[in-house]
C-alpha positions as CSV (number, residue, x, y, z in Angstrom):
1,X,124.7,31.3,-53.9
2,X,124.2,29.5,-50.1
3,X,127.4,27.1,-49.3
4,X,126.6,23.7,-49.5
5,X,128.4,21.3,-47.0
6,X,131.0,19.0,-47.9
7,X,129.9,16.3,-45.2
8,X,126.4,14.9,-45.1
9,X,125.0,15.5,-41.5
10,X,125.1,12.7,-39.3
11,X,121.8,13.6,-37.5
12,X,118.3,11.9,-38.6
13,X,116.4,14.1,-40.7
14,X,113.6,14.7,-37.9
15,X,113.6,15.3,-34.4
16,X,114.1,11.8,-32.3
17,X,110.6,12.0,-30.6
18,X,109.4,11.6,-34.2
19,X,110.7,7.7,-34.5
20,X,108.3,6.7,-31.9
21,X,105.5,8.6,-33.7
22,X,106.4,7.0,-36.6
23,X,106.3,3.4,-35.4
24,X,102.8,4.1,-33.9
25,X,101.7,5.4,-37.5
26,X,103.1,1.9,-39.1
27,X,101.4,-0.2,-36.9
28,X,97.8,1.6,-37.0
29,X,98.7,1.2,-41.1
30,X,98.9,-2.4,-40.4
31,X,95.9,-2.5,-37.8
32,X,93.4,-0.6,-40.0
33,X,94.6,-2.9,-43.4
34,X,93.4,-6.2,-41.4
35,X,90.5,-4.4,-40.3
36,X,89.8,-3.4,-44.0
37,X,89.9,-7.3,-44.8
38,X,87.6,-8.5,-42.3
39,X,85.2,-5.4,-43.0
40,X,85.5,-7.0,-46.8
41,X,84.8,-10.3,-45.9
42,X,82.0,-9.6,-44.1
43,X,80.4,-7.1,-47.2
44,X,80.5,-10.4,-49.3
45,X,79.0,-12.5,-47.0
46,X,76.2,-9.9,-46.0
47,X,76.0,-9.3,-50.1
48,X,75.1,-12.9,-50.5
49,X,72.9,-13.3,-48.2
50,X,70.8,-10.1,-48.9
51,X,70.9,-11.4,-52.6
52,X,69.2,-14.2,-51.7
53,X,66.8,-12.3,-49.8
54,X,65.9,-10.1,-52.6
55,X,65.2,-12.9,-54.8
56,X,62.4,-13.9,-52.3
57,X,61.0,-10.4,-52.4
58,X,61.0,-10.0,-56.5
59,X,59.0,-13.4,-56.6
60,X,56.3,-11.7,-54.1
61,X,56.2,-8.4,-56.0
62,X,55.6,-10.6,-59.2
63,X,52.5,-12.4,-57.8
64,X,51.4,-9.1,-56.1
65,X,51.6,-7.3,-59.5
66,X,50.0,-10.2,-61.5
67,X,46.8,-10.2,-58.8
68,X,46.7,-6.8,-59.1
69,X,46.8,-6.7,-63.1
70,X,44.1,-9.6,-63.0
71,X,41.7,-7.3,-60.7
72,X,42.1,-4.4,-62.6
73,X,41.4,-6.4,-65.8
74,X,38.5,-7.9,-64.3
75,X,37.0,-4.6,-63.4
76,X,37.5,-2.9,-66.4
77,X,36.1,-5.6,-68.2
78,X,33.0,-5.7,-65.9
79,X,32.5,-1.8,-66.2
80,X,32.9,-2.6,-69.9
81,X,30.2,-5.3,-70.1
82,X,27.9,-3.0,-67.5
83,X,28.3,0.1,-70.1
84,X,28.1,-2.3,-72.9
85,X,24.6,-3.3,-71.0
86,X,24.0,0.5,-70.7
87,X,24.1,1.4,-73.8
88,X,22.0,-1.9,-75.2
89,X,19.4,-0.4,-73.4
90,X,19.6,2.9,-74.4
91,X,19.8,1.8,-77.9
92,X,16.7,-0.6,-77.6
93,X,14.6,2.2,-75.9
94,X,15.0,4.2,-79.0
95,X,14.3,1.9,-81.7
């Protein structure tokens, strides 16, 4: 069993050049926290602006979809009308 010292060490637990390094790291942590708060505020602002822009895009897409759907239905109705007329002419010819 190793011998345990009876008196605690008076020296710091790490070498003295480490103290300035730790101080620099603590300062870096403080500035990083402040930068993260600023970024969070900017992100919240950007999110609100993007939501407003997306609402405008949604209404445009909805209008485009309705126009496309109306065009397709009109075209389909025209094709059915022509096909119905053609079938009528053919049936009249066989009558």
